[in-house]
C-alpha positions as CSV (number, residue, x, y, z in Angstrom):
1,X,35.9,97.0,124.9
2,X,36.8,98.2,121.4
3,X,38.8,101.4,121.3
4,X,38.0,101.9,117.6
5,X,38.6,105.4,116.2
6,X,37.9,106.1,112.5
7,X,40.9,106.2,110.2
8,X,41.7,107.6,106.8
9,X,40.9,104.3,105.0
10,X,37.5,104.1,106.5
11,X,36.8,107.7,105.6
12,X,37.8,107.0,102.1
13,X,35.5,104.0,101.8
14,X,32.6,106.0,103.2
15,X,33.0,108.8,100.7
16,X,33.8,106.6,97.7
17,X,31.6,103.5,98.4
18,X,29.0,104.9,100.8
19,X,29.8,102.4,103.6
20,X,32.4,100.5,105.5
21,X,32.5,97.7,108.1
22,X,34.2,97.7,111.5
23,X,34.8,94.2,112.7
24,X,34.2,93.7,116.5
25,X,33.1,97.3,117.0
26,X,31.5,95.9,120.2
27,X,33.0,93.0,122.1
28,X,31.4,89.7,123.2
29,X,30.5,91.0,126.7
30,X,28.8,94.1,125.3
31,X,26.8,92.0,122.8
32,X,25.7,89.6,125.4
33,X,24.3,92.5,127.3
34,X,22.4,93.7,124.2
35,X,21.1,90.2,123.4
36,X,19.9,89.8,126.9
37,X,18.2,93.2,126.8
38,X,16.3,92.4,123.6
39,X,15.3,89.0,125.1
40,X,13.7,90.5,128.3
41,X,12.5,93.9,127.0
42,X,8.7,93.5,127.0
43,X,8.2,97.1,125.9
44,X,10.3,96.7,122.8
45,X,8.6,93.4,122.0
46,X,5.2,95.0,122.2
47,X,6.2,98.1,120.3
48,X,7.8,96.2,117.4
49,X,5.4,96.3,114.4
50,X,5.3,94.1,111.3
51,X,6.2,95.3,107.9
52,X,5.3,93.1,104.9
53,X,7.6,92.7,102.0
54,X,6.4,92.3,98.4
55,X,5.9,88.6,98.8
56,X,3.9,88.9,102.0
57,X,6.6,87.8,104.5
58,X,7.0,90.0,107.5
59,X,9.9,91.6,109.3
60,X,9.5,93.5,112.6
61,X,10.9,96.9,113.7
62,X,10.8,99.1,116.8
63,X,11.8,102.7,116.5
64,X,12.5,105.3,119.2
65,X,14.2,108.7,119.7
66,X,15.3,108.7,123.3
67,X,18.9,108.5,124.4
68,X,18.9,108.0,128.2
69,X,21.3,106.2,130.5
70,X,19.9,102.8,129.7
71,X,21.8,100.3,127.6
72,X,20.3,101.4,124.2
73,X,21.0,105.0,125.0
74,X,24.6,104.4,126.0
75,X,25.4,102.5,122.9
76,X,23.9,105.4,120.8
77,X,26.0,107.9,122.8
78,X,29.3,106.1,123.1
79,X,32.4,107.8,121.6
80,X,33.3,105.0,119.2
81,X,30.0,105.6,117.3
82,X,29.4,109.3,117.8
83,X,33.0,110.4,117.1
84,X,32.9,108.3,113.9
85,X,29.7,109.9,112.8
86,X,31.1,113.4,113.4
87,X,34.1,112.5,111.2
88,X,31.8,111.2,108.5
89,X,29.3,114.0,108.5
90,X,31.9,116.8,109.0
91,X,30.9,118.3,112.4
92,X,28.6,117.9,115.4
93,X,25.8,115.4,115.1
94,X,22.7,114.6,117.1
95,X,20.6,111.4,117.6
96,X,18.0,111.1,114.8
97,X,16.5,107.8,116.0
98,X,17.4,104.2,117.0
99,X,15.7,101.1,115.9
100,X,15.7,97.3,116.3
101,X,15.0,95.2,113.3
102,X,14.0,91.6,113.8
103,X,13.7,88.7,111.3
104,X,12.3,85.6,112.9
105,X,13.7,82.2,111.9
106,X,12.3,80.8,108.6
107,X,9.5,83.5,108.4
108,X,11.3,86.9,108.6
109,X,10.5,89.2,105.7
110,X,12.8,91.1,103.4
111,X,13.4,94.9,103.2
112,X,13.1,96.1,99.6
113,X,15.7,98.3,97.9
114,X,15.5,101.9,99.4
115,X,17.6,104.8,100.6
116,X,17.0,106.2,104.1
117,X,17.0,109.7,102.7
118,X,14.2,108.7,100.4
119,X,11.9,109.2,103.3
120,X,14.0,111.2,105.7
121,X,13.9,114.0,103.1
122,X,10.2,114.3,103.7
123,X,10.9,115.0,107.4
124,X,12.1,118.5,106.5
125,X,15.9,117.8,106.2
126,X,17.3,119.9,103.4
127,X,20.6,118.0,103.0
128,X,21.6,114.3,103.0
129,X,23.8,114.9,106.1
130,X,22.6,111.8,107.9
131,X,24.2,108.3,108.4
132,X,23.6,105.1,110.2
133,X,25.6,102.7,112.3
134,X,24.1,99.2,112.1
135,X,25.2,96.8,114.8
136,X,24.8,93.1,114.3
137,X,23.1,91.7,117.4
138,X,23.1,88.2,115.8
139,X,25.4,86.9,113.1
140,X,24.1,88.1,109.7
141,X,24.5,85.9,106.7
142,X,23.0,85.5,103.2
143,X,20.8,82.7,104.7
144,X,19.2,84.8,107.4
145,X,18.9,88.0,105.3
146,X,22.0,90.1,105.8
147,X,22.1,93.6,104.4
148,X,22.9,94.1,100.7
149,X,24.2,97.4,99.4
150,X,24.9,98.9,96.0
151,X,28.5,100.1,96.2
152,X,28.8,103.8,95.4
153,X,25.1,104.3,94.9
154,X,25.0,107.2,97.2
155,X,26.5,109.3,94.4
156,X,23.2,109.0,92.5
157,X,21.6,111.4,95.0
158,X,18.1,111.0,96.3
159,X,15.7,108.8,94.2
160,X,11.9,109.1,94.4
161,X,10.3,106.4,96.6
162,X,6.9,104.9,95.7
163,X,4.0,103.3,97.3
164,X,4.7,99.5,97.1
165,X,4.0,97.2,100.0
166,X,7.0,99.0,101.5
167,X,8.0,102.5,100.6
168,X,10.7,101.3,98.1
169,X,12.8,103.2,95.6
170,X,11.7,103.8,92.0
171,X,11.8,100.2,90.6
172,X,13.1,101.4,87.2
173,X,16.0,103.2,88.8
174,X,16.7,100.3,91.0
175,X,16.8,97.9,88.1
176,X,19.3,100.0,86.2
177,X,21.4,100.7,89.3
178,X,21.7,97.0,90.1
179,X,23.0,96.2,86.6
180,X,25.6,99.0,86.7
181,X,26.8,98.9,90.3
182,X,28.3,96.1,92.4
183,X,26.0,94.5,95.0
184,X,27.8,93.6,98.2
185,X,26.4,91.2,100.8
186,X,27.4,92.6,104.2
187,X,27.8,89.4,106.2
188,X,28.5,90.3,109.8
189,X,29.5,88.6,113.1
190,X,27.7,89.7,116.3
191,X,29.3,93.0,117.4
192,X,30.4,94.1,113.9
193,X,29.3,97.6,112.9
194,X,28.3,98.8,109.5
195,X,28.4,102.6,108.9
196,X,26.5,103.9,105.8
197,X,25.4,107.0,104.0
198,X,21.7,107.9,104.0
199,X,21.6,107.8,100.2
200,X,23.2,104.4,99.9
201,X,20.8,101.9,98.2
202,X,20.3,98.9,100.5
203,X,18.0,96.0,101.0
204,X,18.0,92.6,102.7
205,X,16.5,89.2,101.9
206,X,14.1,87.0,103.8
207,X,15.3,84.8,106.7
208,X,15.3,81.3,105.4
209,X,17.4,79.9,108.2
210,X,16.8,78.5,111.7
211,X,18.6,81.5,113.3
212,X,17.2,84.9,114.1
213,X,18.6,88.0,112.5
214,X,18.4,91.1,114.7
215,X,20.1,94.4,114.2
216,X,20.4,97.5,116.3
217,X,20.6,100.7,114.2
218,X,21.7,104.1,115.5
219,X,20.9,107.0,113.1
220,X,22.3,110.5,113.3
221,X,21.8,113.9,111.7
222,X,24.3,116.7,111.4
223,X,23.5,119.5,113.8
224,X,23.6,122.0,110.9
225,X,20.9,120.0,109.1
226,X,18.2,120.4,111.7
227,X,14.7,120.0,110.2
228,X,13.2,123.3,109.2
229,X,9.9,122.2,110.7
230,X,8.8,119.4,113.0
231,X,7.2,116.5,111.2
232,X,8.2,113.3,112.9
233,X,11.6,114.0,114.4
234,X,12.7,116.7,116.7
235,X,15.0,119.5,115.7
236,X,18.6,119.6,116.8
237,X,19.1,118.5,120.4
238,X,22.6,118.4,121.8
239,X,23.9,114.8,122.2
240,X,26.0,114.1,125.4
241,X,28.7,111.6,124.5
242,X,29.7,109.0,127.0
243,X,33.0,107.0,127.3
244,X,33.1,103.6,125.6
245,X,33.4,102.1,129.0
246,X,30.0,103.3,130.1
247,X,28.2,100.4,128.5
248,X,29.7,97.7,130.7
249,X,29.7,99.9,133.7
250,X,25.9,100.3,133.4
251,X,25.3,96.7,132.7
252,X,21.8,95.4,131.9
253,X,19.9,98.5,132.4
254,X,16.7,99.0,130.4
255,X,14.5,102.1,130.5
256,X,11.0,102.4,129.1
257,X,11.2,104.0,125.7
258,X,8.6,106.1,123.9
259,X,8.4,104.0,120.8
260,X,7.0,105.3,117.5
261,X,3.5,104.1,116.8
262,X,3.5,105.0,113.2
263,X,5.1,103.0,110.4
264,X,8.1,104.7,108.8
265,X,8.2,102.2,106.0
266,X,4.8,102.1,104.4
267,X,2.5,104.6,102.7
268,X,1.8,107.4,105.2
């Protein structure tokens, strides 16, 4: 079990660069539980819908908002993640949603350049007080489509998002930003965690390898940034944190989730 607690250097990276990586945020035993859960979870497999990239290749994603006492919920509520989010966002947070992204070997599609707040803004959040913890279920490399980020791009603020095959950011702004800012490939080992700001530009390439690339993403909103009306996400709901040890204590426990049936990544 990792006893990670956010430090000053990670806080500096978050505010200056928009992201930071925590190696081995979850240990091998915890990741084995998560991989086994994904392998046997028929509900998740059925709920995962396909999203085409601009070349027609397809990635899969399943999204849900519940945080129960099952494995997914305990990961989203564990202190090493939630305490970090509260430090990053400057106060109490609550669960916005969780999602599993899946890129199958050889055929998995790309995610185009975008900001999460590019569409979360339309869910009635006034401020960009949201962030994500992305947990590598499988090893993520350039070959299988690891996340790419534009370092410091969160300082640009929210950029308009259009109506391409995916709901990507304004192509003209993306083109200029990629010329002026450093692109970093976030290669991760299984169990590594990537924390990033909701205005950070990010994308990922297609999976050209023989290995799957799955990621579990837990997203949070500041309690003080509760949506002013209900569109897709609930307003502030207190999040009950659990000790980091709760994940192994519960073991391979899967609960039926209420998965989203509407795409968050295409024209609505």
